[in-house]
C-alpha positions as CSV (number, residue, x, y, z in Angstrom):
1,M,-7.5,2.5,10.4
2,V,-7.2,5.5,8.0
3,A,-3.7,4.5,7.1
4,A,-4.8,0.9,6.4
5,A,-7.6,2.1,4.3
6,G,-5.3,4.3,2.3
7,G,-2.9,1.4,1.8
8,V,-5.7,-0.8,0.5
9,A,-6.9,2.0,-1.8
10,G,-3.3,2.3,-3.1
11,M,-3.1,-1.4,-3.8
12,L,-6.5,-1.4,-5.5
13,A,-5.4,1.5,-7.7
14,W,-2.2,-0.4,-8.6
15,A,-4.0,-3.7,-9.4
16,P,-4.9,-3.0,-13.1
17,Y,-1.3,-1.9,-13.8
18,G,0.2,-4.9,-12.0
19,R,-2.0,-7.3,-13.8
20,R,-1.1,-5.8,-17.2
21,G,2.6,-5.6,-16.4
22,I,3.1,-9.0,-14.8
23,F,0.7,-11.2,-16.8
24,G,0.3,-9.3,-20.1
25,G,3.5,-7.5,-20.8
26,F,4.8,-6.5,-24.2
27,E,5.1,-9.6,-26.4
28,G,4.3,-11.9,-23.5
29,V,7.3,-10.7,-21.4
30,S,6.6,-10.0,-17.8
31,E,7.5,-6.6,-16.5
32,W,8.5,-7.2,-12.8
33,D,9.4,-3.6,-12.2
34,V,5.7,-2.9,-11.9
35,L,5.6,-5.2,-8.9
36,W,8.9,-4.2,-7.3
37,F,8.5,-0.4,-7.7
38,G,4.9,0.3,-8.5
39,L,3.2,-1.6,-5.7
40,P,5.3,-0.1,-2.8
41,V,5.0,3.4,-4.2
42,M,1.2,3.1,-4.7
43,T,0.7,1.5,-1.2
44,L,2.9,4.1,0.6
45,G,1.2,6.8,-1.4
46,G,-2.2,5.6,-0.3
47,I,-1.1,5.5,3.3
48,A,0.4,9.0,3.1
49,A,-2.7,10.4,1.4
50,G,-4.9,8.8,4.2
51,I,-2.7,10.3,6.9
52,T,-2.7,13.7,5.2
53,L,-6.5,13.8,4.9
54,F,-7.0,12.6,8.4
55,A,-4.6,15.2,9.8
56,L,-6.3,18.0,7.8
57,V,-9.8,16.9,9.1
58,Q,-8.5,17.0,12.7
59,G,-6.9,20.4,12.2
60,K,-3.3,19.2,12.8
61,W,-1.6,21.3,10.2
62,R,2.0,20.4,10.9
63,Q,1.3,16.7,10.8
64,A,-0.6,17.2,7.5
65,L,2.2,19.2,6.1
66,G,4.8,16.5,6.9
67,A,2.6,13.8,5.4
68,G,1.9,16.0,2.4
69,V,5.7,16.4,1.8
70,L,6.1,12.6,2.0
71,L,3.2,12.2,-0.5
72,T,4.8,14.8,-2.8
73,A,8.2,12.9,-2.6
74,L,6.5,9.6,-3.4
75,V,4.7,11.2,-6.4
76,G,8.0,12.6,-7.6
77,F,9.7,9.2,-7.2
78,G,6.9,7.5,-9.1
79,V,7.0,9.9,-11.9
80,A,10.8,10.0,-12.2
81,L,11.0,6.2,-12.4
82,D,7.7,5.8,-14.3
83,V,6.7,3.0,-12.0
84,L,3.3,2.4,-13.6
85,A,4.4,2.4,-17.2
86,G,4.4,-0.7,-19.3
87,P,7.4,-2.1,-21.1
88,P,9.0,0.3,-23.6
89,L,8.2,-0.1,-27.2
90,N,11.0,-0.9,-29.5
91,C,10.3,1.2,-32.6
92,D,12.4,1.4,-35.7
93,P,12.8,4.8,-37.3
94,G,9.3,5.6,-38.3
95,P,5.8,5.4,-36.7
96,C,5.1,2.9,-34.0
């Protein structure tokens, strides 16, 4: 139940980014990478965070460490691919 709650929390955290990327992208263009990369990363991150916290509360340090490593990997993946960013701005030489 904790993993399901974490997954739902991850989806709810993703929703504002998904709405903006899919329906209100730059110049009306949909940014589907927000759906294909952002939603799974946020959902799996929520699940991993829930499992980590639950394991810590129960005192299962090895399980918490494993889930924490997974959570760290997901954060690194999300930051590296910039999964919640909007579409890039095309700027000429000068201020945007």
